[in-house]
VMD Tcl script that draws the C-alpha trace (Angstrom):
set ca {
  {0.00 0.03 0.01}
  {1.26 3.49 -0.92}
  {0.89 5.72 2.12}
  {0.51 9.39 1.40}
  {3.47 11.85 1.74}
  {4.29 15.25 0.29}
  {6.08 13.75 -2.61}
  {3.56 11.21 -3.90}
  {0.17 12.77 -3.05}
  {-0.14 14.35 -6.56}
  {0.51 11.18 -8.40}
  {-1.94 9.28 -6.17}
  {-4.65 11.78 -6.69}
  {-4.07 11.91 -10.45}
  {-4.25 8.04 -10.51}
  {-7.54 8.05 -8.67}
  {-9.20 10.73 -10.87}
  {-7.92 8.98 -14.10}
  {-10.62 6.31 -13.26}
  {-13.44 8.59 -14.41}
  {-15.69 6.81 -16.83}
  {-15.63 9.58 -19.24}
  {-12.18 10.11 -20.98}
  {-12.83 13.86 -20.98}
  {-13.81 14.06 -17.36}
  {-10.65 12.02 -16.58}
  {-8.53 14.64 -18.56}
  {-10.16 17.61 -17.04}
  {-9.78 16.38 -13.45}
  {-6.27 14.94 -13.62}
  {-4.90 18.09 -15.27}
  {-6.88 20.26 -12.73}
  {-5.31 18.18 -9.83}
  {-1.84 18.51 -11.21}
  {-2.09 22.38 -11.72}
  {-3.72 22.95 -8.24}
  {-0.89 20.96 -6.56}
  {1.76 22.76 -8.51}
  {0.16 26.09 -7.40}
  {0.20 25.10 -3.79}
  {3.77 23.93 -3.97}
  {4.96 27.10 -5.90}
  {3.29 29.60 -3.46}
  {3.98 27.52 -0.40}
  {0.29 27.68 0.50}
  {-0.45 28.09 4.14}
  {-3.30 26.44 5.99}
  {-4.78 29.89 6.94}
  {-4.51 30.95 3.24}
  {-6.17 27.65 2.08}
  {-9.02 28.21 4.61}
  {-9.48 31.78 3.54}
  {-9.85 30.59 -0.10}
  {-12.46 27.97 1.02}
  {-14.44 30.68 2.83}
  {-14.18 33.05 -0.18}
  {-15.57 30.34 -2.53}
  {-18.32 29.56 -0.02}
  {-19.27 33.31 0.21}
  {-19.21 33.53 -3.59}
  {-21.74 30.61 -3.82}
  {-23.94 31.99 -1.06}
  {-24.35 35.42 -2.72}
  {-25.21 33.93 -6.21}
  {-28.82 33.41 -7.29}
  {-30.79 33.30 -10.41}
  {-30.14 37.02 -11.04}
  {-26.65 37.49 -9.70}
  {-23.76 35.10 -10.81}
  {-20.80 35.98 -8.69}
  {-18.78 32.97 -9.98}
  {-19.12 34.39 -13.54}
  {-17.91 37.71 -12.16}
  {-14.97 36.02 -10.52}
  {-14.08 34.17 -13.70}
  {-14.41 37.61 -15.58}
  {-12.06 39.59 -13.40}
  {-9.19 37.01 -13.59}
  {-9.37 36.89 -17.41}
  {-10.64 33.29 -17.53}
  {-14.01 34.13 -19.12}
  {-12.30 36.10 -21.93}
  {-9.74 33.34 -22.46}
  {-12.38 30.70 -22.88}
  {-14.42 33.09 -25.20}
  {-11.32 33.47 -27.35}
  {-10.57 29.78 -27.61}
  {-14.13 28.81 -28.41}
  {-14.96 31.61 -30.95}
  {-12.16 31.58 -33.45}
  {-14.18 33.28 -36.03}
  {-13.27 34.48 -39.54}
  {-11.77 37.90 -39.80}
  {-14.99 39.15 -41.41}
  {-17.17 37.96 -38.43}
  {-18.05 40.20 -35.51}
  {-15.80 39.21 -32.62}
  {-17.25 37.63 -29.44}
  {-16.72 38.94 -25.88}
  {-17.83 38.01 -22.43}
  {-21.45 37.28 -21.44}
  {-21.16 39.01 -17.98}
  {-23.25 38.06 -14.98}
  {-26.38 40.02 -15.66}
  {-28.05 38.46 -18.74}
  {-31.71 37.44 -18.09}
  {-33.38 34.80 -20.37}
  {-36.88 35.33 -21.83}
  {-36.69 39.01 -22.85}
  {-39.89 40.13 -24.72}
  {-39.84 40.37 -28.55}
  {-39.44 43.85 -29.97}
  {-40.25 45.41 -33.35}
  {-37.99 47.64 -35.31}
  {-37.34 50.84 -33.31}
  {-39.11 49.75 -30.15}
  {-38.02 51.84 -27.11}
  {-36.82 49.27 -24.53}
  {-35.93 52.25 -22.28}
  {-39.47 53.60 -22.06}
  {-39.97 55.66 -18.88}
  {-36.27 55.46 -17.88}
  {-34.18 58.57 -17.65}
  {-31.28 59.04 -19.99}
  {-30.15 60.40 -23.32}
  {-32.06 58.69 -26.23}
  {-29.77 56.36 -28.21}
  {-30.58 54.64 -31.48}
  {-28.49 51.67 -32.58}
  {-28.97 50.89 -36.32}
  {-27.46 48.63 -38.89}
  {-27.62 45.28 -40.67}
  {-27.25 41.67 -39.67}
  {-25.33 39.73 -42.30}
  {-23.22 36.69 -42.74}
  {-19.51 36.98 -43.37}
  {-19.97 37.45 -47.07}
  {-22.27 40.53 -46.32}
  {-25.56 38.75 -47.33}
  {-28.31 39.91 -45.11}
  {-29.97 37.49 -42.64}
  {-33.62 38.12 -42.74}
  {-35.47 37.97 -39.41}
  {-32.14 37.63 -37.27}
  {-32.94 38.00 -33.61}
  {-30.93 40.43 -31.51}
  {-31.12 39.78 -27.77}
  {-30.16 43.12 -26.17}
  {-29.49 44.19 -22.64}
  {-27.75 46.96 -20.79}
  {-27.42 48.98 -17.62}
  {-29.27 52.16 -17.01}
  {-27.87 55.75 -16.71}
  {-26.63 54.99 -13.15}
  {-24.85 51.80 -14.20}
  {-27.47 49.41 -12.75}
  {-28.89 46.27 -14.51}
  {-32.37 44.86 -14.00}
  {-30.73 41.74 -12.50}
  {-29.40 43.93 -9.62}
  {-32.91 45.21 -8.77}
  {-34.94 42.47 -6.99}
  {-37.92 44.73 -6.78}
  {-38.33 44.71 -10.67}
  {-40.56 41.99 -11.99}
  {-40.80 43.04 -15.63}
  {-38.29 43.48 -18.45}
  {-36.21 46.61 -18.02}
  {-33.69 47.78 -20.56}
  {-33.69 44.39 -22.35}
  {-35.63 43.04 -25.41}
  {-35.29 40.73 -28.40}
  {-35.31 42.75 -31.53}
  {-36.01 41.09 -35.04}
  {-34.22 42.25 -38.00}
  {-36.26 43.04 -41.16}
  {-36.25 41.04 -44.35}
  {-33.24 43.05 -45.61}
  {-31.33 42.36 -42.35}
  {-31.68 45.94 -40.96}
  {-32.58 46.51 -37.38}
  {-33.07 49.48 -35.14}
  {-32.79 49.47 -31.23}
  {-34.06 52.47 -29.33}
  {-32.67 52.81 -25.82}
  {-30.64 55.27 -23.62}
  {-26.99 55.89 -23.58}
  {-25.18 53.45 -21.29}
  {-22.89 54.47 -18.57}
  {-19.49 53.23 -17.56}
  {-20.05 51.48 -14.30}
  {-18.30 49.63 -11.58}
  {-18.79 45.86 -11.13}
  {-20.62 44.87 -7.93}
  {-18.16 45.63 -5.10}
  {-20.45 44.39 -2.19}
  {-19.60 40.73 -2.71}
  {-16.47 38.50 -2.42}
  {-15.14 39.49 -5.77}
  {-15.36 43.15 -4.90}
  {-13.73 42.64 -1.52}
  {-10.81 40.93 -3.32}
  {-10.57 43.75 -5.99}
  {-10.34 46.28 -3.13}
  {-7.07 44.77 -2.03}
  {-5.49 45.75 -5.43}
  {-4.88 48.71 -7.64}
  {-7.17 47.14 -10.25}
  {-9.91 49.53 -11.58}
  {-13.32 48.12 -10.86}
  {-14.93 50.03 -13.81}
  {-16.32 48.81 -17.22}
  {-16.58 51.30 -20.11}
  {-19.90 52.19 -21.55}
  {-21.45 49.42 -23.59}
  {-24.64 47.66 -24.79}
  {-24.84 43.77 -24.85}
  {-25.87 41.63 -27.82}
  {-26.49 38.04 -28.34}
  {-27.35 36.07 -31.41}
  {-28.59 32.49 -31.53}
  {-29.42 32.23 -35.11}
  {-30.07 28.80 -36.83}
  {-27.29 28.01 -39.21}
  {-24.82 30.32 -37.56}
  {-22.36 30.22 -34.66}
  {-23.73 31.68 -31.37}
  {-22.42 35.22 -30.84}
  {-22.16 37.06 -27.58}
  {-20.78 40.52 -27.90}
  {-20.85 44.23 -26.83}
  {-20.83 47.55 -28.56}
  {-18.65 50.12 -26.73}
  {-18.96 53.84 -27.00}
  {-15.89 55.50 -28.66}
  {-13.73 57.79 -26.45}
  {-15.60 56.79 -23.31}
  {-13.66 56.13 -20.13}
  {-12.02 52.83 -19.06}
  {-11.71 51.30 -22.52}
  {-8.06 50.52 -21.87}
  {-8.69 49.11 -18.37}
  {-11.89 47.16 -18.58}
  {-12.02 45.08 -15.41}
  {-13.28 42.06 -17.39}
  {-10.92 42.31 -20.46}
  {-13.82 42.58 -22.86}
  {-12.93 45.44 -25.14}
  {-11.92 44.90 -28.77}
  {-11.14 47.52 -31.40}
  {-13.76 46.16 -33.77}
  {-16.52 46.73 -31.16}
  {-15.86 50.41 -30.51}
  {-18.28 52.72 -32.29}
  {-18.99 56.34 -32.21}
  {-22.10 57.65 -30.74}
  {-22.97 60.58 -32.87}
  {-24.96 63.51 -31.45}
  {-28.05 64.73 -33.28}
  {-30.19 67.80 -32.73}
  {-34.05 67.38 -32.32}
  {-35.57 66.10 -35.63}
  {-36.05 62.98 -37.57}
  {-34.77 59.68 -35.93}
  {-33.65 56.46 -37.62}
  {-36.95 54.76 -36.82}
  {-38.92 57.59 -38.64}
  {-40.29 59.37 -35.74}
  {-39.44 63.05 -34.92}
  {-37.45 63.54 -31.71}
  {-38.09 66.71 -29.59}
  {-34.87 66.40 -27.74}
  {-31.24 65.78 -28.66}
  {-30.36 62.16 -29.31}
  {-27.45 59.84 -30.22}
  {-27.04 57.36 -33.04}
  {-24.69 54.47 -33.24}
  {-24.34 52.42 -36.48}
  {-22.91 48.91 -36.61}
  {-23.26 45.92 -38.96}
  {-23.13 42.59 -37.32}
  {-21.65 39.67 -39.35}
  {-22.43 36.14 -38.09}
  {-20.10 33.24 -38.58}
  {-21.77 30.38 -40.52}
  {-22.08 27.21 -38.31}
  {-20.38 25.08 -41.05}
}
mol new
graphics top color blue
foreach p $ca { graphics top sphere $p radius 0.5 }
foreach p [lrange $ca 0 end-1] q [lrange $ca 1 end] { graphics top cylinder $p $q radius 0.2 }
display resetview
């Protein structure tokens, strides 16, 4: 019998986990065991530090619920989310690049027609986002669905507001037959990630900026095309170079053009100044 000591514990643990019935589970777990053990040896992990990590993970699970995903946030701020996005979305150069989902997406947003105002009744500068949804050759995708969500003018998402029981700053827009779409909302604000939980407490012990630059989220799950999760970021906004979740890409930065009161992209006449952003999404064919 091989009794455990500091030198053989890693090999023994790897041998046990290699018995997983699924070859992929065996690979995932044996490599994880090896890296965790190497980490503990490299940093000379103390018992107190190990217990602090356990308590941090426990608190992260306890604060998570169906609206708040603190583990996603933890993955985001260490760059793991973006690394996984990069490895799993190696699209053609012509395709719109993917970025992180973030912790605040809510399933089941209501359908919205061209130009629908998903910000109705919410204070902020009116913003129209227009463009076309195509494939990587520029061919329009009729009826493509854009799942859109964002924070309000104070940087707060619906998912952070437990008292809200209806869709707020989120909707599913359907592109027209020629692939064109029009989203009406309000200008987003650069905001801080939630700092009242375990992730925030950890960030506070560093010089890391807790802010994200102003952006609007988009998701596409179109039959025949790769799933796309992405953002549009406002050009020249703050924190583009220091996004706490590493989500910014040059191709996703667009100008928000100021317009005086007058005709808007959806055909109505605006009585107040408004912003217009234009972006054409190109989806990667599934094949």
